[in-house]
N, C-alpha and C positions, 0 to 999 in steps of 0.2 A: 484607201486602205481596205484591205480585205479582212473579213472576220468570219470565223466559223461559229455557228450557233448549234450546240449539241443538245438535243432534247432527251433528258433522262427520265424514264418511267420508274416508278417504285418509290419515289420520295415526294410524290405530289402533295401539295397543300400542307406541308409540314407533317404528313402522315395521317391527316384526317380525311383524305379523299380515297375512296375505294379504287382498286385497280381497274383500268379501262376494260378488262375482260369481264367485269361484273356489271357494266353499265347496260342500260336498256338500248336496244338497237337504234332508236331515234336519237338518243344522247350521243352515241358514237357517230351517227350520220351528221349531227349538228357540229360536232367537233371537227370532223373531216371537212365539212363544207367551209368552216371558218379557216382552216389551214389552206384549202384551195384558194379561197378569196384573198388571204394574206399573200400567197405566192403570186397571184395575178397582179395585185397592187404593187408588190416589190418589182416584178418584171416590168410593169408599165412605167415605173419610176426609174428604170435602168439600174436598179440596185441588186437584183437577183442574179447570182452567178450559177448556183445550183441548189436544188433542194430535193431530198429523197427521204422516204420512210424506209425502215429496215425490217427484214423478216424477224420473227419471234426468236428469242434467245435459244430455244431448243433446236433451232436449225443452224446455229452458228458453229464454226470450227475454229480451233486455235492451232496455228501452224508455227512450228519452231524448227529452224534448220541451222546447222553449223557448217554448211557446205555439202553435206552428204544427203542421204534420203531424209526428207522432212518427217518430223514427228507430228502427227495430226490427232488432236483430241477434240471431243465435243466440248462446247463452251457456251456461255460462261459457266463457271462452277455452279452446281445446283444450289448451294447455300446463298448465292448472290440474290438479293432482293431488288436490286436496281439493274436496269439495262438501258442501253442506248437505243432509242426508238426511231430516231431520224436526225437529220441535220439540214442546215442551210449554209451556204456560203454567200455572203453579201459583199458588195463593193460599195463602200459608203465614205463620205468625206471625213468622218470622225468617229471616235469611240462612242461619243454621246449618241449618235444616230444608231449605232449598232445596239446600244443598250435600250434605246426606245423600241427597236424591232424585237429584241429579246423579251422585253416586258410585255409587249403586245402578244407574242406567241405564248408566253407563260399564262396569260389571262384568257386563253381560249376556253370556250364553254366546256364544262364538265357535267356531272350529274345534276339534273334539274336546272340546267342552264347557268349554274353558278360558275364564276371564273375558276378554272382548274388549278392554277397556282403551281404548275409543273416547273421543275428546275430546268433552266436553260443555261448551259455552260457557255461562256463567251471567251473565245480565244482568237487573237490576231493571227492571221496566216502570214508566216514569215517568207520572204523571198530568198531565193538562193543567192549566194555570193556571185558577183559578176566576175567572169574570168578576166584576167589582166593581159 
């Protein structure tokens, strides 16, 4: 079963954790090192399909088209306090295992090495219908 784990910044720790942009450089490096190690462990277990961090929201574009020239706007909207920071796609035997991985990612170190408590959205990747 494939699952996508989506890391949302802006709602960390129930609101009591400062944004990652305010952390000390060594705290950011510890957080990144944790994520790199997690990815290596998932890859070694044969569970990692893909994992990527995403550019900051101010670099995002929203594209809408109804078949003609697309409408392109900057995004997400400025009033948005949350943003998608990155994702994993894992191939695991059960939802329980996907939840274990999401919980581990959520507890990545934050300021002063304390567990970050970042929200990880878990969604099953659906397969396309088989042609008959």
